N, C-alpha and C positions, 0 to 999 in steps of 0.2 A: 553665307551662300545666297545668291540672288538669282532671279529669273530675268533674262535679257531677250529683247525682241531684235532680230536682225533682218536686214535685207542685203542680198548679195548675189553673186553670179556663181553657179556651180561649174565644174570642170568643162561642161559642154557649152558654157556661155549663157545658159538659161537663167533668167532672173527668178530668184526664190526668196520667200519670206518664211521665217519660223521663229521658234522660241528655243532657248538653250539655258541651261543652268551653269553657273560658274562663280568663282570667288569675286572677280571684278572684271571690268571691261578688258583689261590687258590679258587676263587669263582666258576670257571668252574668245578674243581675237586670235590668240594662239591656237585654241582648239579648232576654231573654224578654218584657219589657215592650214592646219595639219590635215584637215578633211577636204582640202581642195576648194574651199569657198572663199571667193574674193569679196571682202566686206565693203558694202556701199554705205550702209547706215546701221548703227548699233546703239541701242539705248536700254536702260533698265526698265523693267516692267513695274509700274507703280499701282498701288491701290488694290492689289490682289495677293492672295496667299503665296508666300514664297516657300521654296523647298528647303528642307533641312538635311538633304542628303549630302554627306561629306564628299570631298573631291575624289576620293579613291574608293572604289569597290574592288575587292580582290578578283583577279581574273579567274581564279579557281572557283569562286562562288558563281560567277557568270557562266562558266562552263558547265557546272553541275545543274544550275537552274535551266539552262537551255536543253540539256540532255533529258531532264525530267519532263519538261514541256513537250519535247519531241516524242517521248514514250507515251505520254497521255494522248496526244493527237494521233499517233500511230495506232493506238488502241480504239480509236473511233470517238474519242471525246472531243466535242467542239472547242475551238480556241478559247472562247470566253469562259467556258466551264473549266478548261485546263488551267487557265490563269487563276481562276478562283481557288482551285485545288492547290496549285503551286503556292499561292500567297498564304493560304491557311496553314501551310506547313513551315513557313519561313520564320526563323528566329532572329535573323539579322534585320534590324529595324530599317537600315538605309536601303538594303536590297528590296525589302518588302514595300517601302514607300515608293520606290522607283517602279516596281511592277504594278502597284495600285494605280499610279498615274498612267502607265501604259494601257492598262485595262480600261480606265476611265476614258481615254482618248479613242480607243477602239469602239466603245459604246456610243461615243459622240459621232461616229461615222468614219473615223480615220482607219486606214489599213494598218496591219501589224508593222509593216516596214516603215510607214510614216510615223507611227507612234514611237518606235525604238530609235528613229533617226534624231529624235529630240535629245538623245543622250549619246552624242558622238564620242564622249570620253570613255564610254563603256561598250558601245556597239559601233565598231568601225564602219567606214564606208564599204569595205568588203562584205561585212556581215549584212548590212542594210541591202546592198545590191543582190546578194544571194537570197535573202528572205523575199525580196520583191519578185525575183525570178521564180521562187518556189510558190508564191501566191498565184502568179500568172499561170504556172504549169500544173497547179493542184498537187504539188509534192512538198508542201511545207514541212511535213514531218521528216522526210529524207534530208532536206536542206538543213534543218536544225541539227540532225544527227551529224551531218558533215561539218557543220560549224563547231559543234562540241568536240568532235574528233580533232579538228584543226587546233582549237584552243588547248586541248589536253597534250597534243604533241609539242606545241609551243612552250607550254609550262614545263613539260618533261625535259626539253632541250635546255631551257633556262636553268632549271634546277641542276642538271648535269654540270653545266659550266660553273655555276655558283659553288657546287660541291667541290669541283676541282680547284677553284681559285681561293676557297676559304682559307686553306692552310697557308699558302704563300702570302696572302694579305695579312693574316695574323702575325706571321713571322716578320713581315716588313714593318708592321707597327711596333712589335717588340724591339726590333733592331733600331728603329728610329728613337724609341724611348731610351735604349741603352746608350746610343750615341749622344743624345742630349745629356744624359746623366754623366757620361765620361767628360764631355766638354765643360759641364757646369761644376762638377764636384771633384772628379778624380784628377783631371789634367792640371788645374790650378795648384793642387797640393803637390803634385810631382814637380811642377815648375818651380815652386817655392823651395823644395828640397834641393833641386839641382842648382838653383841660384846660390843657396847657402854654402854649398860645397865647391862652388866655382868650377863646375864640370863643363868641359867643352862638348857641345852636343852636335850630332849630325844635322844637316840642313833640313831633311824631312821632319825631324822631331821639333826643330825650331819653328817651322811653318805651322805644324799642328798646334803647338803651344800658343802661337800668335793668334791663330783662328779661335782657339779656346778663350783667350783673353778678350778678344773682340766680342764674342758672344756673351761672355760674362759681364762685360762693361756696358755693352750697348744692346742687350736683349730687348729693352723697352722700345728700341727703334726698329730692330730687325723684325720681330714678330708682327707688330702693327703694319709694317711696310709690306710684308708678305700678304697679310689679309687685305690691305688696300689694293695691291696689284691684282689679287684674285678677284675681288669684287668689281674692280674696274674692267677687267677682262670679261666678266660675266654680264655687267650692266651696260657698259659703254660701247663695246664692239658689237656690230650687227650680228644676228644669229647666223646668217649665211656665211659671213667671214669666219666666225668661230668654227663652224662645221668644216669649212675648207682647211683651216689651220690644223684642227685636230686630225682630219683625214690625211693631211700631208705627213704629219708625225706618224700616224698608224702605218701608212704605206711605206714609210722610210725605215721601219724596224725590220731587218732581214728575217729573223726567225718568226716574227708574229704576222708579217704581211700576208702570208698564205692563209693563216688561220682567220684573219679578219675578212679576207676576200671570200673564203668559203662560208664564213658565217653569214655574209650578205647573200650569198647564193642560196643557202638553206632557207632564210627568211623569205626571199623573193620567190623561189620555186614552190615552197610550201603554200604560200598565199595564192600564187597563180594556179596551181593544180586544184586547190579548193574551189576557187572561183569558176574555173572551167568545168569542174565536176558538178558544180551547182547550176550550170546552164547559162552562165554569164558570157556574153559575146567576147571573142578573143581580144579585140582591140581595147574594149572597155576593161577586160581583165588585166591586160598589160598596164593600162593607165593607172588602175587602182593599185596594182602590185608594186609599181614604181615607188609608191609613197612609203613602203616599209624599208626601202633602201636608205641607209645613212650616208654612204659615200657619194658625193657629187659626181665623181668620175664614173662610177658604176651606173649611177642613175642616168647619166648622159648616154651611156652605151645602150641602156634599155630604151630610152627615148628614140635613139637611132634605129633600133630594131623595130619598134612600133611604127615608125615612119616608113621603114622599108616594107613592112607588112602591109601598110595601108596603100602602098603603090603596087601591090600585087605579088610581092615576094613571099616565099615560104618562111615559116618561123625558124626552121633549122638553118636555112641559108642566112637569115638575119643573125643568128647566134654565131654562125661560122665566121662572120666578119669581125666579131668582138674579140679583143685581146684579153678580156677578163674571164670569159667563160671557157673552161677547158674543153678539150676535144670530146671527152665522154658525154658532156652535156649535149653537144651537137648530135652525136650518135644516137643517144636515147630519144631526143626530140624527133629526129628523123624517123626512127623506128616507130614512135608513137603516131606520127602523121600518117605513115604508110599503113599501120595496122588499125587506125581509127581509135587508138587507145591512148591519146595524148595526155589526159589528166593523170592516169596511172604512171606513165613513164616519167612525167615531170615530178611526181611525188617520189618516185624511186630515186631521182637525182638528189632530192632533199634528204632522203634516208641515207644515201651513200655518203654524202658530205657531212651529215650530222655525226655519223660513226667515225669518220676520218678526223673531224675536229676533236671529238672526245679522246681518241687515241693519241693524236698529236699533242693536245694540251696536257694529257697525263704524262706523256714522255718528256715534254719540256719541263714540267714541274719536277719530275724525278731527276732530270739533268741538273737543274739549278739548286735543288734542295740541299746538297752538301755545302755548297757555297753560302747559302742563306744561314745554315746552322753555324758555319764558321764566322 
């Protein structure tokens, strides 16, 4: 891991300079791009102490640490003392090192939002924007509670989906291993027996045996070819084209399309409601929330909504024009605008679709489970 100095343009077009930790220049460029920063210049920092924090810190650990810090500040403990108390209780070395560096930068005169912005791989642009709003309004503790709630809901949703998908994934792996075993060992033996007794076989059986013989005789070509194709797709094709290709496949699967779209809606609305609840201006909240959307098609829809809003339109009218956001989304946003309770209504959208995805995913797995066993 190294420390890199970058110069770039933020989403507002403002020139910024900062430091960031990463594996290498390619990794750092990717992190900066994901956070909406157009890189002008990037170089490794020389002659100073480098960080030993690994690439990944668990989201669960970040959520817990933010909640603990929020509790301390809410109890009247100053930020610096709160960080000292938080650091003293930490057992995770990588997390401790990160917070020690954040505290050091605050003591050097940086704000908390500026200090955490140095770690965009752990503190997203959404979190930094909310912390900045909390510092300006004097409600940092409340903002930190909202961020920790957001992260906990995100973790819970991810764990639900992982829990649902674990069984079919394991079954698929077992099925693949069984197929390889049959093609490699069972089918050649059966073929030999049938050849010895000169039995006339049906066409499907002949095709199956020929496939088996092909894999047996040319496995040293087949498997390396699959690996080369996979690596070529990963390395040579631009990231944007890969995303478009994967999104096209996802949107083309009839039973899963609805789940994928609603998954995007959950991530987007959860982020948007948290930002709005944290006091971030609506256009900025939409711009930041766009970045959690994977699908280029849905992302374009949100960009159109933001543009419509910037021209004086209402948020509900903007969503009404979109083909990806169901009518209930428009209804709840309209109700939120009229009642002055927009963040709560948008969060309700996320809750509704999170439950719907859980039920649909469970139903789909139960539907295909007998076939997977067979």
